N, C-alpha and C positions, 0 to 999 in steps of 0.2 A: 558705434559699440553700445550705444545705449538706447535708450527710447519704446514706449508704448506704440508709435509710429510702425519702429521698423519692425517689432514683434508683430506683429498683424501683417504687414506689410510680406512676411516669411511665413506665415502661417503656424506661428510661433503660438501664437495666442491663447491661452483654454480660460475655459469660463470658472474663476474660481481663484486659478493661480497667479493673474497678475496683477497686483494694488490698482488702484482707481489713480487713475491720471499717470501709470506707469512711470511714479515715484516710490523712493523706498526711503528707510532708517537707515543709515551704516553712521560709520567711525571714521573720520576721515584725518587727512593731513599736507599739508601745501610745502613743506617743508621739512627738512631733519632734524633730530633735537632728542630730548629728552619726553616725559611723557605729558608737559604742557602742551606735546604740540598737535592731540590726539582730541579731537573736539566731535560732536555731533552735527550730522550733516542730511540733509533730505538731498536724495541725490538719483540717477534717472536709476530706473532699472538697465541690469546689464544686458543686451544681446547675442546667445551663444551660438558662436562662428559653427561649420557645418560637421566639424569631428569632436564638437562642446555639447555640455550638460548644461542647464540654467536649473539651479538648487533652488530651493528653498530653503533657508537656513535655520535651521532652530537651534544649534548650539554650535560655536567655536573651540577649538580649543587654543589654548597663549603655548608657544616657546621659544626659545633662544633665537630662531630665526628669524619670529616679527620684530625681535625688539634689532636686531641687526641692520632690518630695513629701516624701522621708524628712524634709527641712529645715522645711516647712512655707515656704518662701521663693518670692515675697515674699509678704507676710500674707497679699493677696489671696486664695491659693488655700484658703488654712486655710476660707473661707467656702464652695469647693465639697468640697473633701476632709473639712470635720472640724476645727471650732476647735480641739478640745486635742489630738487624734491622727486620724492617718486613720480615718475608716471601715471600709475597707477595711484590714487590718492586712499585709495581702503587697504588699511593691514588686515594679515590674515590669512593662515595658510592650511590649516586644520578644519573640517566642517563634515556634518553629520544634518543632514535633511532631508527633504523630500523631492523626487524631482519635478518641477513645472513645466519644462519644455528643452525640445531636443532638439538638435542639428539636422541638417537633414542627414549625412552620415552614419549618424548615430543609430548602433544596430542591436547593443547590450541591455538599454535601458526605457524602460516606457514612463508618462507622466505617472505620478502616484506612486511612483517605487522609491524606497527607504535605502537611504544610498551612505556610506562615509568617502573620508577619501582626502585628497591634496587638492585645493581652489586656487582663487585666485582673487582676493580680497575678501575675506570669507566674516568680518564685522561687518554684517551689513543684512538685513531682511534675505537677499537674493547674491549670489554669486555664480558664478561660469567653472567650469571644471572642463578638464579633457578627458573623454570618456575613457581613455586608458589608463587616468588618476583616481577612478573610482571603484567602488566595490558595493555590491549591494552588504548593507547593514546587518551586523552580527543580530542575529535576533533576540539573545538573551541582555542585551543594551537598551538601556533607554539612550536617548539622544545627547543627554549631556558627556554621558561615560563611551559612547562610538567615537563623538567629536575629540576626547583628549589622549586616539589613539594614534592615528595617521604618521602624522612628522616624528613624535618621539619613538614609538614603536618600531617602527621600520627603520629607524638610524640606530637603536639596539639590536634587530636582528643582523641589517648589514656588516657591523663593527663584529658580531657572533660570526658570521658566515668568514668574514676578511679574516680571523682570526684564527679559522680550520678547528673551530672549536668541535673536540670528540668527546665524549663519554667516558667519563671520570677523570677525567683532566681538572685541573686546580686551576680556581679562576680567581686574580682580584678585578673588583669592580669598584673605579672611584666616583667618589659624590653617585654613591648608591639612591639615594632618598630625593634625588631630583627627578626630573621626567624622563629622562632616557636612562639614568640610570633604574629608576624603579620596576623599569620592560627589561631591562640587561640580566638584572636580578634575576626575574621570574623565569626570562626565555632561559637564561643558561643551567638553571633548576629544572626543567624540564628536557633540557637536551641531557640530561646525567652528569652537569659537572658538579666538584666540589665549589661552591660559592663563600669566597670573603667577600665583604663590604664595607666601604670605605664610606663616613659619616664622621655629623657633627654630633657633640655631644646630645642635642636637643632632639637628634633626630635618631637615635639607635634603637627606637621602642619600632620606628616604623622598619627598619632596613631588619631586623630580627622578624617582623610581620610578612614582609615580603618572601620568604624562607630562607634566607643565608644560612649556613652552615657557621660562619665563623663572622665576626661584628670589631670593627677598627674602629677607634674613637681617635679621629686626626687629631685631637688637644691633647692627647696624652699618650698615644703610640704613633711608634713611625714605622709603615708598611715596610719601608727600605731600610730595615734594621738589621739584614741579613740573618733573619732566625725564619727567616722562611720565603720560598721560593714557589714562584707560581709557570703557570704552561703558558698561560693568557692575562694578559692586562688588560682591561679596556680601560683606559683615560679618557675618562668623560668630562673637561675645563677645568680639568685640575691646576694645571700648568705645572706640573714635577719636575723637574730635570731630567736629561735625559741617561746622566747619571744615576740617578735614583731609581726610575724604570731598571735601565740595565742588571741592576743588584737587586732587585727583586723578581728577576724573573732567572728561569732554570736556564742554562748554558745554549738548548737549542728552543727557548721559548720566546714569544710573540707580544709584541705589544703594538695594540692600535689605539689611537690619537683621533680621540672623537672632539670636535669642536676647537677653542681656543683662545678665549676673551682675554683681553688685556695682552697678546703675542705680538705686536705689530701694528702702526696708525696704518700705515699703508697694505699690508696684506693679511695683518692678523693671522699668519702661518707659521712666519718665521721657525718654531720649534719643531713643526711639521715636515715642513722643507730639511732641516738638519738631518733628522731622522730617518728617512730617506735615504738621502746624502750618506751617508755613516750605513745601514743596514747593509747594501751589499759588501761591505770590507770584513764583520764582524758573525759571529756562529750564529746569535738573536739575530730574529727580523722586528722591525720598527716599520711601523704603517701607518700613514693616514687614511681616516675615513671621508669620501667624496659622498655621502647620501642622494639617494636616486631616488625618485617619486615613479611606483610601478601598482600597476592592480594587482600582480602578481603578490607582492610582497600583503596587500591587504587581505587578499583571501587567503593567505598563509597565515597572515597574523587572527584572521577569523578562527580559522580551524580551529589554533592554540587556545580560544575565548571559548570557543562550544567544547574543548574538553577541560573547559577547568583551571589551567595551569596560567592564565592569565587573566588578571583582575585589574583594570586602570584604580588607579588610588587619586581620588579628586580631596583636595587640600578645601580650596573653594571655591565656591561659584560667582559670579558677579552679571548684574546686567549688562547690556548692550551700553546704556549710558555711564557705566560706571568702566568703560576698558582702560582710561588711563590709570586709574586705583589700581587696575589689574597687574598692570605694566609694573608700577611703582612695586606692589608687592613681590613680583614675581626678580624686581632686580635687587630689590633688599635681600634676599636670597634665604624667605619665612619660607615658600613654599616647600610640602611636604606631599612629594609624587605632583600631580597635573594641578592647572589651572582651569576651567571652564568659563567660558562666554557665553550666556542663555540670552538669545535674540528674542 
């Protein structure tokens, strides 16, 4: 997978695109754990397969999915990632950068193209990504703002699709000030919904800034107190009970559950499975989201960006060497919007 000799042998090495000695700076982890397992390392440059693109990463986004990979939780993820530690030692999913080399079957991109999307091991100077998980970088965005879009904004877009959002509907978004939530608010507004956002007291200003029609401070108000009912609830890692979600829905409303931190050591999705099992027997619709990585979503999101309807909100940017500090900041719940890693 790695190495300058293999790059050259496959005709992928380009003048000025591959660093000397075929090595790169990266963040690595050999075992699962908290942020202290992340450390800076020197690793070989990855080699793209025939349907992959090698990207010179200028910026990466930090999201909850990367935290799950770092900690190996819920434990079921270790079956896919590696039992004792991740097989790919470099964390990171989001990226924005320039194409450094392409596999033999790649047709949509050329060396030098500015791209963004879903990569593998993006906390590094170079990362590979499947061609069908990349799109041209939105022209109006710099690399850091483009890098924080893919995972969180695509998740938000898919949640609204799953909720069958229609113009004029009343939508409640929990976790509205976070990564996925900040995009869900903007996309729901762009699609014509009346949006209520739920967040803590320190983040109410951001929730209003994002364009919500109404904001709820969860430390003072209960969105499920029965006074308001919603056609769609997008619940983002808030873990309210199913009874509370149902109390806040209209009789035929839909709740889409995204994420689920703290809901089970092995699967991490106990509440979601209960929701799906209950849904066929009630008038309301309860669903869980399993997000996908698609270039078509990236292209649609770029359209929203181009129209001015979608704007990434970066709370803080960290240099690559401070990736562990960035993760600690995310886990502490301090982030207002997104966190970027600058390479």
